MISETI-884165 format. One record per residue (C-alpha): residue number from 1; x, y, z. Coordinates in nm, 2 decimals, always signed. Example, Ala and Ser with C-alpha at 12.3 -4.5 7.8 and 13.67 -1.06 7.14 Angstrom:
<pts>
{sepa = 1 u = +1.23 v = -0.45 w = +0.78}
{sepa = 2 u = +1.37 v = -0.11 w = +0.71}
</pts>
This chain:
<pts>
{sepa = 1 u = -0.61 v = -2.46 w = -0.98}
{sepa = 2 u = -0.72 v = -2.21 w = -0.77}
{sepa = 3 u = -0.75 v = -1.88 w = -0.80}
{sepa = 4 u = -0.74 v = -1.66 w = -0.45}
{sepa = 5 u = -1.00 v = -1.26 w = -0.50}
{sepa = 6 u = -0.82 v = -1.10 w = -0.20}
{sepa = 7 u = -1.12 v = -0.81 w = -0.20}
{sepa = 8 u = -1.12 v = -0.59 w = +0.15}
{sepa = 9 u = -1.47 v = -0.44 w = +0.19}
{sepa = 10 u = -1.55 v = -0.12 w = +0.46}
{sepa = 11 u = -1.90 v = -0.03 w = +0.46}
{sepa = 12 u = -2.01 v = -0.23 w = +0.10}
{sepa = 13 u = -2.30 v = -0.36 w = +0.19}
{sepa = 14 u = -2.44 v = -0.23 w = -0.19}
{sepa = 15 u = -2.18 v = -0.31 w = -0.37}
{sepa = 16 u = -2.12 v = -0.67 w = -0.19}
{sepa = 17 u = -2.40 v = -0.87 w = -0.36}
{sepa = 18 u = -2.35 v = -0.74 w = -0.70}
{sepa = 19 u = -1.98 v = -0.80 w = -0.66}
{sepa = 20 u = -2.05 v = -1.18 w = -0.60}
{sepa = 21 u = -2.25 v = -1.21 w = -0.85}
{sepa = 22 u = -2.06 v = -1.05 w = -1.12}
{sepa = 23 u = -1.77 v = -1.31 w = -1.03}
{sepa = 24 u = -1.97 v = -1.67 w = -0.97}
{sepa = 25 u = -2.14 v = -1.54 w = -1.34}
{sepa = 26 u = -1.86 v = -1.53 w = -1.55}
{sepa = 27 u = -1.82 v = -1.81 w = -1.72}
{sepa = 28 u = -1.47 v = -1.75 w = -1.88}
{sepa = 29 u = -1.34 v = -1.81 w = -1.47}
{sepa = 30 u = -1.55 v = -2.15 w = -1.45}
{sepa = 31 u = -1.25 v = -2.37 w = -1.50}
{sepa = 32 u = -1.08 v = -2.23 w = -1.21}
{sepa = 33 u = -1.17 v = -2.26 w = -0.83}
{sepa = 34 u = -1.25 v = -1.88 w = -0.73}
{sepa = 35 u = -1.18 v = -1.86 w = -0.37}
{sepa = 36 u = -1.31 v = -1.52 w = -0.25}
{sepa = 37 u = -1.17 v = -1.38 w = +0.08}
{sepa = 38 u = -1.37 v = -1.06 w = +0.21}
{sepa = 39 u = -1.18 v = -0.85 w = +0.45}
{sepa = 40 u = -1.36 v = -0.65 w = +0.64}
{sepa = 41 u = -1.24 v = -0.38 w = +0.79}
{sepa = 42 u = -1.46 v = -0.27 w = +1.06}
{sepa = 43 u = -1.77 v = -0.19 w = +0.87}
{sepa = 44 u = -2.05 v = -0.05 w = +1.07}
{sepa = 45 u = -2.32 v = -0.13 w = +0.81}
{sepa = 46 u = -2.44 v = -0.48 w = +0.69}
{sepa = 47 u = -2.12 v = -0.56 w = +0.53}
{sepa = 48 u = -2.06 v = -0.79 w = +0.77}
{sepa = 49 u = -2.40 v = -0.95 w = +0.78}
{sepa = 50 u = -2.39 v = -0.99 w = +0.43}
{sepa = 51 u = -2.05 v = -1.19 w = +0.33}
{sepa = 52 u = -2.10 v = -1.41 w = +0.66}
{sepa = 53 u = -2.40 v = -1.54 w = +0.44}
{sepa = 54 u = -2.23 v = -1.56 w = +0.16}
{sepa = 55 u = -1.98 v = -1.79 w = +0.32}
{sepa = 56 u = -2.22 v = -1.97 w = +0.50}
{sepa = 57 u = -2.33 v = -2.06 w = +0.16}
{sepa = 58 u = -2.04 v = -2.09 w = -0.08}
{sepa = 59 u = -1.76 v = -2.33 w = +0.06}
{sepa = 60 u = -1.51 v = -2.09 w = -0.14}
{sepa = 61 u = -1.61 v = -1.76 w = +0.05}
{sepa = 62 u = -1.37 v = -1.68 w = +0.34}
{sepa = 63 u = -1.49 v = -1.35 w = +0.54}
{sepa = 64 u = -1.23 v = -1.22 w = +0.76}
{sepa = 65 u = -1.37 v = -0.99 w = +1.02}
{sepa = 66 u = -1.13 v = -0.69 w = +1.18}
{sepa = 67 u = -1.20 v = -0.56 w = +1.54}
{sepa = 68 u = -1.17 v = -0.22 w = +1.40}
{sepa = 69 u = -1.05 v = -0.02 w = +1.08}
{sepa = 70 u = -0.71 v = -0.09 w = +1.09}
{sepa = 71 u = -0.71 v = +0.06 w = +0.68}
{sepa = 72 u = -0.69 v = -0.06 w = +0.32}
{sepa = 73 u = -0.28 v = -0.19 w = +0.35}
{sepa = 74 u = -0.35 v = -0.45 w = +0.69}
{sepa = 75 u = -0.67 v = -0.55 w = +0.50}
{sepa = 76 u = -0.43 v = -0.64 w = +0.16}
{sepa = 77 u = -0.17 v = -0.75 w = +0.37}
{sepa = 78 u = -0.43 v = -1.00 w = +0.57}
{sepa = 79 u = -0.59 v = -1.13 w = +0.22}
{sepa = 80 u = -0.24 v = -1.28 w = +0.14}
{sepa = 81 u = -0.19 v = -1.42 w = +0.46}
{sepa = 82 u = -0.54 v = -1.64 w = +0.48}
{sepa = 83 u = -0.52 v = -1.67 w = +0.05}
{sepa = 84 u = -0.46 v = -2.05 w = -0.04}
{sepa = 85 u = -0.47 v = -2.00 w = -0.37}
{sepa = 86 u = -0.17 v = -2.08 w = -0.66}
{sepa = 87 u = -0.23 v = -1.71 w = -0.75}
{sepa = 88 u = -0.42 v = -1.41 w = -0.55}
{sepa = 89 u = -0.54 v = -1.09 w = -0.73}
{sepa = 90 u = -0.64 v = -0.84 w = -0.46}
{sepa = 91 u = -0.93 v = -0.65 w = -0.64}
{sepa = 92 u = -1.16 v = -0.38 w = -0.52}
{sepa = 93 u = -1.54 v = -0.46 w = -0.48}
{sepa = 94 u = -1.66 v = -0.15 w = -0.68}
{sepa = 95 u = -1.58 v = -0.32 w = -0.99}
{sepa = 96 u = -1.40 v = -0.05 w = -1.10}
{sepa = 97 u = -1.11 v = -0.33 w = -1.18}
{sepa = 98 u = -1.33 v = -0.50 w = -1.45}
{sepa = 99 u = -1.40 v = -0.88 w = -1.37}
{sepa = 100 u = -1.31 v = -0.93 w = -1.75}
{sepa = 101 u = -0.91 v = -0.85 w = -1.69}
{sepa = 102 u = -0.89 v = -1.14 w = -1.46}
{sepa = 103 u = -0.82 v = -1.41 w = -1.73}
{sepa = 104 u = -0.54 v = -1.16 w = -1.88}
{sepa = 105 u = -0.35 v = -1.21 w = -1.56}
{sepa = 106 u = -0.39 v = -1.52 w = -1.50}
{sepa = 107 u = -0.29 v = -1.59 w = -1.89}
{sepa = 108 u = +0.05 v = -1.39 w = -1.87}
{sepa = 109 u = +0.10 v = -1.55 w = -1.50}
{sepa = 110 u = +0.08 v = -1.92 w = -1.70}
{sepa = 111 u = +0.35 v = -1.77 w = -1.96}
{sepa = 112 u = +0.56 v = -1.76 w = -1.70}
{sepa = 113 u = +0.54 v = -1.37 w = -1.51}
{sepa = 114 u = +0.54 v = -1.40 w = -1.15}
{sepa = 115 u = +0.34 v = -1.07 w = -1.04}
{sepa = 116 u = +0.10 v = -0.93 w = -1.34}
{sepa = 117 u = +0.06 v = -0.56 w = -1.36}
{sepa = 118 u = -0.28 v = -0.44 w = -1.43}
{sepa = 119 u = -0.23 v = -0.10 w = -1.57}
{sepa = 120 u = -0.49 v = +0.19 w = -1.65}
{sepa = 121 u = -0.42 v = +0.29 w = -1.99}
{sepa = 122 u = -0.58 v = +0.66 w = -1.90}
{sepa = 123 u = -0.71 v = +0.79 w = -1.57}
{sepa = 124 u = -1.01 v = +1.00 w = -1.78}
{sepa = 125 u = -1.24 v = +0.87 w = -1.51}
{sepa = 126 u = -1.11 v = +1.08 w = -1.23}
{sepa = 127 u = -1.16 v = +1.43 w = -1.15}
{sepa = 128 u = -0.88 v = +1.70 w = -1.27}
{sepa = 129 u = -0.73 v = +1.75 w = -0.91}
{sepa = 130 u = -0.70 v = +1.38 w = -0.85}
{sepa = 131 u = -0.50 v = +1.33 w = -1.23}
{sepa = 132 u = -0.27 v = +1.62 w = -1.10}
{sepa = 133 u = -0.19 v = +1.50 w = -0.77}
{sepa = 134 u = -0.15 v = +1.13 w = -0.91}
{sepa = 135 u = +0.10 v = +1.24 w = -1.14}
{sepa = 136 u = +0.29 v = +1.44 w = -0.87}
{sepa = 137 u = +0.28 v = +1.15 w = -0.67}
{sepa = 138 u = +0.44 v = +0.88 w = -0.92}
{sepa = 139 u = +0.67 v = +1.17 w = -1.03}
{sepa = 140 u = +0.83 v = +1.24 w = -0.70}
{sepa = 141 u = +0.80 v = +0.90 w = -0.55}
{sepa = 142 u = +1.02 v = +0.75 w = -0.85}
{sepa = 143 u = +1.27 v = +1.02 w = -0.81}
{sepa = 144 u = +1.36 v = +0.98 w = -0.47}
{sepa = 145 u = +1.25 v = +0.60 w = -0.42}
{sepa = 146 u = +1.39 v = +0.27 w = -0.47}
{sepa = 147 u = +1.22 v = +0.03 w = -0.63}
{sepa = 148 u = +1.03 v = +0.25 w = -0.88}
{sepa = 149 u = +0.67 v = +0.21 w = -0.89}
{sepa = 150 u = +0.47 v = +0.16 w = -1.23}
{sepa = 151 u = +0.27 v = +0.46 w = -1.32}
{sepa = 152 u = -0.14 v = +0.40 w = -1.34}
{sepa = 153 u = -0.10 v = +0.09 w = -1.12}
{sepa = 154 u = -0.30 v = +0.03 w = -0.83}
{sepa = 155 u = -0.35 v = -0.27 w = -0.61}
{sepa = 156 u = -0.53 v = -0.45 w = -0.89}
{sepa = 157 u = -0.27 v = -0.76 w = -1.00}
{sepa = 158 u = -0.20 v = -1.08 w = -1.00}
{sepa = 159 u = +0.07 v = -1.23 w = -0.74}
{sepa = 160 u = +0.23 v = -1.62 w = -0.81}
{sepa = 161 u = +0.24 v = -1.82 w = -0.45}
{sepa = 162 u = +0.58 v = -1.77 w = -0.45}
{sepa = 163 u = +0.62 v = -1.46 w = -0.42}
{sepa = 164 u = +0.30 v = -1.40 w = -0.18}
{sepa = 165 u = +0.50 v = -1.65 w = +0.07}
{sepa = 166 u = +0.79 v = -1.40 w = +0.01}
{sepa = 167 u = +0.57 v = -1.09 w = +0.08}
{sepa = 168 u = +0.39 v = -1.22 w = +0.41}
{sepa = 169 u = +0.72 v = -1.31 w = +0.56}
{sepa = 170 u = +0.82 v = -0.95 w = +0.54}
{sepa = 171 u = +0.82 v = -0.78 w = +0.94}
{sepa = 172 u = +0.69 v = -0.44 w = +0.91}
{sepa = 173 u = +0.35 v = -0.27 w = +0.99}
{sepa = 174 u = +0.38 v = +0.03 w = +0.83}
{sepa = 175 u = +0.25 v = -0.11 w = +0.52}
{sepa = 176 u = +0.25 v = +0.05 w = +0.15}
{sepa = 177 u = +0.17 v = -0.22 w = -0.04}
{sepa = 178 u = +0.26 v = -0.07 w = -0.40}
{sepa = 179 u = +0.58 v = -0.03 w = -0.29}
{sepa = 180 u = +0.61 v = -0.38 w = -0.13}
{sepa = 181 u = +0.49 v = -0.52 w = -0.43}
{sepa = 182 u = +0.73 v = -0.36 w = -0.63}
{sepa = 183 u = +1.05 v = -0.44 w = -0.38}
{sepa = 184 u = +0.97 v = -0.79 w = -0.40}
{sepa = 185 u = +1.11 v = -0.80 w = -0.77}
{sepa = 186 u = +1.05 v = -1.11 w = -1.00}
{sepa = 187 u = +0.92 v = -1.12 w = -1.36}
{sepa = 188 u = +0.67 v = -0.87 w = -1.41}
{sepa = 189 u = +0.39 v = -0.87 w = -1.71}
{sepa = 190 u = +0.15 v = -0.57 w = -1.77}
{sepa = 191 u = -0.16 v = -0.65 w = -1.87}
{sepa = 192 u = -0.36 v = -0.23 w = -2.03}
{sepa = 193 u = -0.71 v = -0.19 w = -1.93}
{sepa = 194 u = -1.00 v = +0.06 w = -1.90}
{sepa = 195 u = -1.15 v = +0.13 w = -1.58}
{sepa = 196 u = -1.50 v = +0.15 w = -1.50}
{sepa = 197 u = -1.74 v = +0.32 w = -1.29}
{sepa = 198 u = -1.86 v = +0.25 w = -0.96}
{sepa = 199 u = -2.15 v = -0.01 w = -0.91}
{sepa = 200 u = -2.27 v = +0.12 w = -0.64}
{sepa = 201 u = -2.21 v = +0.38 w = -0.32}
{sepa = 202 u = -1.91 v = +0.60 w = -0.29}
{sepa = 203 u = -1.55 v = +0.60 w = -0.24}
{sepa = 204 u = -1.43 v = +0.53 w = +0.08}
{sepa = 205 u = -1.11 v = +0.70 w = +0.06}
{sepa = 206 u = -1.06 v = +1.10 w = +0.10}
{sepa = 207 u = -0.78 v = +1.35 w = +0.00}
{sepa = 208 u = -0.65 v = +1.32 w = +0.39}
{sepa = 209 u = -0.59 v = +0.97 w = +0.35}
{sepa = 210 u = -0.49 v = +0.98 w = +0.03}
{sepa = 211 u = -0.21 v = +1.21 w = +0.17}
{sepa = 212 u = -0.11 v = +0.97 w = +0.46}
{sepa = 213 u = -0.08 v = +0.72 w = +0.18}
{sepa = 214 u = +0.20 v = +0.92 w = -0.01}
{sepa = 215 u = +0.38 v = +1.01 w = +0.26}
{sepa = 216 u = +0.37 v = +0.66 w = +0.41}
{sepa = 217 u = +0.49 v = +0.59 w = +0.01}
{sepa = 218 u = +0.76 v = +0.82 w = +0.07}
{sepa = 219 u = +0.91 v = +0.71 w = +0.41}
{sepa = 220 u = +0.91 v = +0.37 w = +0.34}
{sepa = 221 u = +1.10 v = +0.34 w = +0.05}
{sepa = 222 u = +1.35 v = +0.66 w = +0.10}
{sepa = 223 u = +1.55 v = +0.84 w = +0.33}
{sepa = 224 u = +1.66 v = +1.10 w = +0.07}
{sepa = 225 u = +1.43 v = +1.37 w = +0.26}
{sepa = 226 u = +1.63 v = +1.34 w = +0.58}
{sepa = 227 u = +1.94 v = +1.41 w = +0.33}
{sepa = 228 u = +1.80 v = +1.69 w = +0.21}
{sepa = 229 u = +1.82 v = +1.89 w = +0.55}
{sepa = 230 u = +2.14 v = +1.80 w = +0.56}
{sepa = 231 u = +2.24 v = +2.00 w = +0.21}
{sepa = 232 u = +2.01 v = +2.25 w = +0.31}
{sepa = 233 u = +2.18 v = +2.30 w = +0.61}
{sepa = 234 u = +2.48 v = +2.32 w = +0.47}
{sepa = 235 u = +2.33 v = +2.57 w = +0.21}
{sepa = 236 u = +2.20 v = +2.79 w = +0.45}
{sepa = 237 u = +2.54 v = +2.77 w = +0.65}
{sepa = 238 u = +2.74 v = +2.92 w = +0.30}
{sepa = 239 u = +2.47 v = +3.17 w = +0.24}
{sepa = 240 u = +2.45 v = +3.28 w = +0.63}
{sepa = 241 u = +2.85 v = +3.29 w = +0.63}
{sepa = 242 u = +2.86 v = +3.49 w = +0.31}
{sepa = 243 u = +2.60 v = +3.74 w = +0.40}
{sepa = 244 u = +2.75 v = +3.77 w = +0.71}
{sepa = 245 u = +3.15 v = +3.90 w = +0.52}
{sepa = 246 u = +2.99 v = +4.12 w = +0.32}
{sepa = 247 u = +2.84 v = +4.30 w = +0.62}
{sepa = 248 u = +3.16 v = +4.31 w = +0.76}
{sepa = 249 u = +3.35 v = +4.44 w = +0.43}
{sepa = 250 u = +3.12 v = +4.68 w = +0.41}
{sepa = 251 u = +3.14 v = +4.85 w = +0.73}
{sepa = 252 u = +3.53 v = +4.80 w = +0.74}
{sepa = 253 u = +3.56 v = +4.97 w = +0.37}
{sepa = 254 u = +3.31 v = +5.17 w = +0.28}
{sepa = 255 u = +3.22 v = +5.30 w = +0.60}
{sepa = 256 u = +2.83 v = +5.20 w = +0.57}
{sepa = 257 u = +2.65 v = +5.14 w = +0.87}
{sepa = 258 u = +2.46 v = +4.77 w = +0.90}
{sepa = 259 u = +2.07 v = +4.76 w = +0.86}
{sepa = 260 u = +1.86 v = +4.75 w = +1.14}
{sepa = 261 u = +1.65 v = +4.45 w = +1.26}
{sepa = 262 u = +1.39 v = +4.40 w = +1.00}
{sepa = 263 u = +1.67 v = +4.20 w = +0.81}
{sepa = 264 u = +1.78 v = +4.00 w = +1.10}
{sepa = 265 u = +1.40 v = +3.94 w = +1.23}
{sepa = 266 u = +1.32 v = +3.76 w = +0.88}
{sepa = 267 u = +1.66 v = +3.59 w = +0.89}
{sepa = 268 u = +1.57 v = +3.45 w = +1.26}
{sepa = 269 u = +1.20 v = +3.35 w = +1.14}
{sepa = 270 u = +1.34 v = +3.22 w = +0.76}
{sepa = 271 u = +1.57 v = +2.95 w = +0.98}
{sepa = 272 u = +1.33 v = +2.91 w = +1.27}
{sepa = 273 u = +1.03 v = +2.83 w = +0.97}
{sepa = 274 u = +1.32 v = +2.58 w = +0.81}
{sepa = 275 u = +1.39 v = +2.38 w = +1.14}
{sepa = 276 u = +1.08 v = +2.32 w = +1.23}
{sepa = 277 u = +0.98 v = +2.19 w = +0.85}
{sepa = 278 u = +1.33 v = +1.99 w = +0.89}
{sepa = 279 u = +1.20 v = +1.86 w = +1.26}
{sepa = 280 u = +0.90 v = +1.77 w = +1.13}
{sepa = 281 u = +1.07 v = +1.51 w = +0.85}
{sepa = 282 u = +1.22 v = +1.40 w = +1.14}
{sepa = 283 u = +0.94 v = +1.33 w = +1.34}
{sepa = 284 u = +0.83 v = +1.12 w = +1.05}
{sepa = 285 u = +1.05 v = +0.90 w = +1.07}
{sepa = 286 u = +1.07 v = +0.84 w = +1.43}
{sepa = 287 u = +0.71 v = +0.85 w = +1.45}
{sepa = 288 u = +0.77 v = +0.50 w = +1.18}
{sepa = 289 u = +1.06 v = +0.37 w = +1.44}
{sepa = 290 u = +0.81 v = +0.38 w = +1.73}
{sepa = 291 u = +0.55 v = +0.20 w = +1.60}
{sepa = 292 u = +0.77 v = -0.05 w = +1.41}
{sepa = 293 u = +0.95 v = -0.10 w = +1.77}
{sepa = 294 u = +0.65 v = -0.19 w = +1.91}
{sepa = 295 u = +0.56 v = -0.53 w = +1.74}
{sepa = 296 u = +0.20 v = -0.45 w = +1.74}
{sepa = 297 u = +0.03 v = -0.70 w = +1.51}
{sepa = 298 u = -0.07 v = -0.54 w = +1.20}
{sepa = 299 u = -0.42 v = -0.65 w = +1.27}
{sepa = 300 u = -0.71 v = -0.79 w = +1.49}
{sepa = 301 u = -0.92 v = -1.09 w = +1.40}
{sepa = 302 u = -1.27 v = -1.09 w = +1.54}
{sepa = 303 u = -1.48 v = -1.38 w = +1.61}
{sepa = 304 u = -1.23 v = -1.59 w = +1.35}
{sepa = 305 u = -0.94 v = -1.83 w = +1.36}
{sepa = 306 u = -0.72 v = -1.83 w = +1.14}
{sepa = 307 u = -0.72 v = -2.10 w = +0.89}
{sepa = 308 u = -0.50 v = -2.40 w = +0.86}
{sepa = 309 u = -0.25 v = -2.23 w = +0.55}
{sepa = 310 u = -0.21 v = -1.95 w = +0.83}
{sepa = 311 u = -0.11 v = -2.17 w = +1.07}
{sepa = 312 u = +0.10 v = -2.41 w = +0.90}
{sepa = 313 u = +0.30 v = -2.05 w = +0.73}
{sepa = 314 u = +0.36 v = -1.92 w = +1.11}
{sepa = 315 u = +0.48 v = -2.31 w = +1.19}
{sepa = 316 u = +0.71 v = -2.31 w = +0.93}
{sepa = 317 u = +0.86 v = -1.94 w = +0.97}
{sepa = 318 u = +0.88 v = -2.06 w = +1.33}
{sepa = 319 u = +1.10 v = -2.37 w = +1.25}
{sepa = 320 u = +1.24 v = -2.25 w = +0.90}
{sepa = 321 u = +1.05 v = -2.51 w = +0.72}
{sepa = 322 u = +0.87 v = -2.44 w = +0.38}
{sepa = 323 u = +0.48 v = -2.49 w = +0.36}
{sepa = 324 u = +0.50 v = -2.82 w = +0.22}
{sepa = 325 u = +0.75 v = -2.94 w = +0.49}
{sepa = 326 u = +0.52 v = -2.82 w = +0.78}
{sepa = 327 u = +0.19 v = -2.99 w = +0.66}
{sepa = 328 u = +0.40 v = -3.29 w = +0.60}
{sepa = 329 u = +0.56 v = -3.30 w = +1.00}
{sepa = 330 u = +0.26 v = -3.12 w = +1.15}
{sepa = 331 u = +0.08 v = -3.47 w = +0.96}
{sepa = 332 u = +0.38 v = -3.73 w = +1.13}
{sepa = 333 u = +0.29 v = -3.53 w = +1.45}
{sepa = 334 u = +0.10 v = -3.74 w = +1.73}
</pts>
């Protein structure tokens, strides 16, 4: 039985050797063929050289080099496309997701689960700001989006081959993998674990990248932000009408003078700000439609050709066959 580990890497020259030794030295996985797929997301250090050496030495190591930095989400998607295992596990190279959790994921899958989530027991290893911001994100996302995503679950999970095939058929370019992996559904199991410290190097994610990822999650799986501005427009219109009626009655009945420019200026500035925010929300959706309409590839691979399983999948999709039929048909053709 083959298990594929999808490992996105970006400037991880220090962590890769430790990760590789840990995986290959873990005896609990010795009964499986463990395929390691390194997705090099445009690294500028010695990452490409290190993983290429590993591929040359180990037939179960596959290297995919991006032509530039496309981001972690496209890297994860590429890993799913290149994986050949009966089950696929995205995992970080820093080993914060412990390798000893992998047998537990496999066990749940063998008991019938389609997707097995690795859920953190707590976020005590994170800073207070990160814990609070993560809590706000999960609550807000699950309030306005469908499907909901499980709290404290990252990319670390097991996905069966059946559902990997379903995921890689999705055509979208704006990727929010946590949402996509929740959207496909299936029989879900959960394994709880405690996250470890990083074995080497520093995290490449910063606040700005996390903010953009959160925006991607909101706009990819919800239209509620657009509806909010419709409701807000109705509310402001009603308030404006009520205030206008009050001023007319105040003038006609009690003879009070209408107050001057300060209130008018404040109202204009308020409405102008609301309109700009609304235009910004609308722009986020239009921008994503624009990107999707171009139909550009999610990533570009440098110095590598697609593996045979990727070619067979593409052939199958174009000819409406399943991958097994595609292989058989290719063998029959001269």
